[in-house]
C-alpha positions in Angstrom: 0.2 0.2 0.3 3.4 2.6 0.8 3.7 2.4 -3.2 0.4 4.0 -3.6 0.5 7.5 -1.4 1.6 10.5 -3.3 3.2 13.0 -1.5 3.5 16.2 -3.2 7.0 17.9 -3.4 6.2 20.6 -2.1 4.9 19.2 1.0 8.0 17.3 1.0 10.7 20.3 1.0 8.8 21.9 3.4 9.5 18.6 5.6 12.7 18.1 4.9 13.9 21.8 5.6 11.1 21.0 8.9 13.8 18.1 9.7 16.5 19.8 9.7 15.7 23.1 11.3 12.8 22.6 13.8 11.9 20.3 17.0 8.3 19.9 17.2 5.8 19.2 14.5 1.9 19.5 14.6 -0.4 18.2 11.7 -3.5 19.1 12.0 -6.4 18.2 10.3 -10.1 16.3 10.8 -10.1 12.4 11.3 -9.9 10.3 8.1 -7.9 13.5 6.2 -4.4 11.2 6.5 -2.5 12.4 8.8 -1.5 9.3 9.9 -0.5 8.0 6.3 1.1 11.3 5.2 3.8 10.9 8.5 4.2 7.5 8.1 5.3 8.6 4.1 7.9 11.3 5.5 9.3 9.3 7.8 9.9 6.5 6.1 13.4 4.6 6.7 13.7 7.2 9.7 14.3 6.1 13.2 10.9 6.9 14.5 9.2 6.0 18.3 5.5 5.8 17.8 2.9 6.2 20.3 -0.9 6.8 20.5 -1.9 9.4 22.9 -5.3 7.2 23.3 -3.2 4.5 25.2 -3.0 5.7 29.1 0.3 4.8 29.7 1.3 7.4 26.9 4.5 9.6 28.0 7.4 11.0 26.0 9.7 8.4 27.2 13.6 9.0 28.0 15.9 10.8 25.0 18.5 7.8 25.4 16.7 5.3 24.4 17.0 3.8 20.6 14.9 7.1 18.9 15.4 9.7 17.0 11.9 11.2 16.1 8.9 10.9 18.6 5.3 10.4 16.9 2.4 11.2 19.1 -0.7 9.7 17.0 -4.7 10.1 18.2 -3.8 13.2 19.4 -7.6 14.2 19.9 -8.3 10.9 22.2 -5.9 12.5 24.6 -7.2 12.2 28.6 
């Protein structure tokens, strides 16, 4: 399914620039608009720790763990 995802070059360029300069990136759109799919496509090949805000134990882990990018999904479900 990954082969069927189209990311606009302008979005990919902005994302790559963010990875070099930024610290926090927030995707905002209504449910079903493909935020997770887009994040997965843009982060393909990166060392990513994925967490869900819907998980009661969701917490930012220590940075010394083996990850470079923390992806927290389902923020709308955070309690």
